[in-house]
C-alpha positions as CSV (number, residue, x, y, z in Angstrom):
1,X,209.9,-32.0,45.7
2,X,208.8,-28.8,43.1
3,X,211.1,-26.5,45.6
4,X,213.7,-29.4,45.3
5,X,213.4,-28.8,41.5
6,X,213.4,-24.8,41.8
7,X,216.8,-25.3,44.2
8,X,218.5,-27.2,41.6
9,X,217.8,-24.5,38.4
10,X,218.3,-22.0,40.5
11,X,222.0,-23.8,41.1
12,X,222.5,-24.8,37.9
13,X,222.1,-21.4,36.6
14,X,223.9,-19.5,38.6
15,X,226.9,-21.6,38.0
16,X,226.4,-21.3,34.5
17,X,226.5,-17.5,35.7
18,X,229.6,-18.3,36.8
19,X,231.1,-18.8,33.8
20,X,229.2,-16.5,31.5
21,X,230.4,-13.4,32.7
22,X,234.3,-12.0,33.5
23,X,235.0,-13.6,36.7
24,X,238.0,-13.0,39.0
25,X,239.8,-16.1,39.8
26,X,242.7,-16.1,42.8
27,X,245.4,-18.4,41.5
28,X,246.5,-21.2,43.7
29,X,249.8,-21.2,44.4
30,X,249.6,-25.3,45.7
31,X,248.8,-25.9,41.4
32,X,250.0,-23.4,39.7
33,X,253.7,-23.5,38.7
34,X,255.6,-21.7,36.7
35,X,259.2,-24.0,35.0
36,X,262.1,-22.2,33.0
37,X,265.1,-24.7,31.3
38,X,267.3,-23.4,29.1
39,X,271.0,-25.2,27.3
40,X,273.4,-25.3,29.5
41,X,276.9,-24.9,26.5
42,X,275.0,-27.0,25.0
43,X,275.1,-30.3,26.7
44,X,271.9,-30.1,29.3
45,X,269.0,-28.4,29.9
46,X,268.8,-27.8,33.5
47,X,265.4,-25.7,34.9
48,X,264.0,-23.6,37.4
49,X,260.1,-23.5,39.0
50,X,258.8,-20.3,40.7
51,X,257.2,-21.0,43.1
52,X,254.6,-19.0,46.1
53,X,253.7,-17.3,42.8
54,X,250.7,-14.9,43.8
55,X,248.6,-13.2,40.9
56,X,244.8,-13.2,39.2
57,X,242.8,-13.4,36.6
58,X,239.6,-12.1,35.3
59,X,237.8,-14.1,32.9
60,X,234.9,-13.6,30.6
61,X,234.1,-17.0,28.7
62,X,231.4,-14.8,26.2
63,X,233.8,-12.0,25.6
64,X,237.7,-13.1,26.2
65,X,239.0,-10.6,25.1
66,X,237.5,-8.9,28.7
67,X,239.9,-11.2,30.3
68,X,243.3,-10.5,31.8
69,X,245.3,-12.0,34.8
70,X,248.2,-10.6,37.1
71,X,251.0,-12.7,38.8
72,X,253.6,-11.5,41.3
73,X,256.2,-14.6,40.8
74,X,259.1,-14.1,44.6
75,X,262.3,-14.9,43.5
76,X,262.3,-16.0,47.0
77,X,260.9,-19.3,46.2
78,X,263.0,-19.8,43.2
79,X,263.9,-23.8,43.0
80,X,266.4,-24.8,40.5
81,X,266.5,-28.0,42.6
82,X,270.8,-27.2,43.2
83,X,270.6,-25.0,46.6
84,X,274.2,-23.6,45.4
85,X,272.9,-22.7,41.7
86,X,269.8,-21.0,43.3
87,X,272.4,-19.2,45.4
88,X,273.8,-17.7,42.4
89,X,270.8,-17.3,40.4
90,X,269.4,-15.0,43.4
91,X,272.8,-13.0,43.3
92,X,274.1,-9.6,41.2
93,X,275.2,-11.6,38.5
94,X,271.6,-12.8,37.2
95,X,268.5,-11.8,39.4
96,X,270.0,-9.9,42.0
97,X,266.6,-10.6,44.2
98,X,268.0,-8.6,47.1
99,X,267.2,-5.6,45.1
100,X,264.4,-6.8,42.8
101,X,262.1,-9.4,45.4
102,X,259.6,-10.4,42.2
103,X,259.1,-10.8,38.2
104,X,255.6,-9.7,37.3
105,X,253.2,-10.3,34.6
106,X,250.5,-8.0,33.9
107,X,248.3,-8.9,30.3
108,X,247.6,-6.1,28.1
109,X,244.9,-8.2,25.8
110,X,244.0,-10.9,25.6
111,X,243.1,-13.1,21.9
112,X,240.6,-15.7,21.5
113,X,242.0,-18.2,19.1
114,X,239.3,-21.1,19.4
115,X,239.2,-24.3,20.3
116,X,240.2,-23.1,24.0
117,X,243.3,-21.2,22.7
118,X,244.1,-17.8,23.4
119,X,247.4,-15.5,22.6
120,X,247.8,-13.4,26.1
121,X,250.0,-10.2,25.6
122,X,251.9,-8.7,28.2
123,X,254.1,-6.1,30.4
124,X,257.0,-9.3,31.9
125,X,258.9,-6.9,34.5
126,X,262.2,-8.8,35.0
127,X,264.9,-7.3,36.9
128,X,263.5,-3.9,36.7
129,X,263.3,-4.0,33.0
130,X,259.7,-4.1,31.8
131,X,259.0,-6.2,28.0
132,X,256.2,-7.1,25.9
133,X,256.3,-11.0,25.9
134,X,253.8,-13.1,23.8
135,X,251.9,-16.3,26.0
136,X,250.2,-19.4,24.0
137,X,247.4,-20.4,26.3
138,X,245.4,-22.8,26.4
139,X,242.1,-23.2,28.5
140,X,242.4,-26.8,30.6
141,X,238.9,-26.8,32.1
142,X,236.2,-24.2,33.6
143,X,233.7,-25.8,35.8
144,X,233.0,-26.2,39.8
145,X,235.4,-27.6,41.8
146,X,234.9,-31.3,42.9
147,X,236.5,-30.9,46.5
148,X,235.9,-26.6,46.4
149,X,232.5,-27.1,45.2
150,X,233.4,-23.2,43.9
151,X,234.1,-21.8,40.0
152,X,238.0,-23.3,38.5
153,X,239.2,-22.2,35.9
154,X,243.1,-24.1,34.5
155,X,245.3,-22.9,31.8
156,X,249.0,-24.2,30.3
157,X,250.5,-21.8,28.3
158,X,254.1,-21.6,27.1
159,X,256.6,-18.7,25.9
160,X,260.4,-18.3,24.7
161,X,262.0,-15.1,26.1
162,X,265.5,-13.8,26.3
163,X,267.1,-13.5,29.5
164,X,270.0,-10.7,28.4
165,X,266.7,-8.5,27.3
166,X,265.8,-8.2,30.5
167,X,269.5,-7.7,31.9
168,X,270.2,-11.3,33.2
169,X,272.8,-12.0,30.8
170,X,275.6,-13.5,32.1
171,X,277.2,-16.3,30.9
172,X,275.8,-16.1,27.3
173,X,276.2,-17.2,25.0
174,X,277.6,-20.0,26.7
175,X,274.7,-20.8,29.2
176,X,271.4,-19.9,27.0
177,X,270.6,-16.4,26.4
178,X,266.7,-17.9,25.1
179,X,264.1,-19.1,28.1
180,X,261.0,-21.2,27.9
181,X,258.7,-20.8,30.2
182,X,255.6,-23.3,30.9
183,X,253.3,-22.8,33.0
184,X,250.2,-23.9,35.1
185,X,247.6,-22.8,36.8
186,X,244.7,-23.9,38.5
187,X,242.3,-20.4,39.4
188,X,239.1,-20.5,41.9
189,X,236.6,-17.8,42.3
190,X,236.4,-16.3,45.5
191,X,233.7,-17.6,48.7
């Protein structure tokens, strides 16, 4: 009985320590969604999602400033829900996916705003152009995943960018220059 209690206490302590110091997490592409939306002549607000997301994040609960995130969005995973539009968005008019096959984001600063709110500043690279972007992020949950039993974190984040600043300005201003990005992600620690 005593050994069982000791083992349970050790497991709880190990689990708590996993979140206490900076832990590296791998983004789960099946539970990560990056959704972009824009104005189309002011009549509608179409959207597209970026699938097959790959990336890692380091989350340090005790010192959030030591946290970081690095993400790659392969344009092969771009889905506007309209196949003809997918092909057009991947063409040289917009992303020129053949020449620039991925979008990347790498954080340069993470700030703790309290209450699970974070400000994540980083470099967004689209079509060979890198510019600073600020994400307003919210920690949804940190804990052991009930299915995998591994330490897992989940975040939501939003930002707005001007696509013309990244060389993707076709049809501005009729098709909106401002792109709203909504991100949700789960990431788990390595086994």
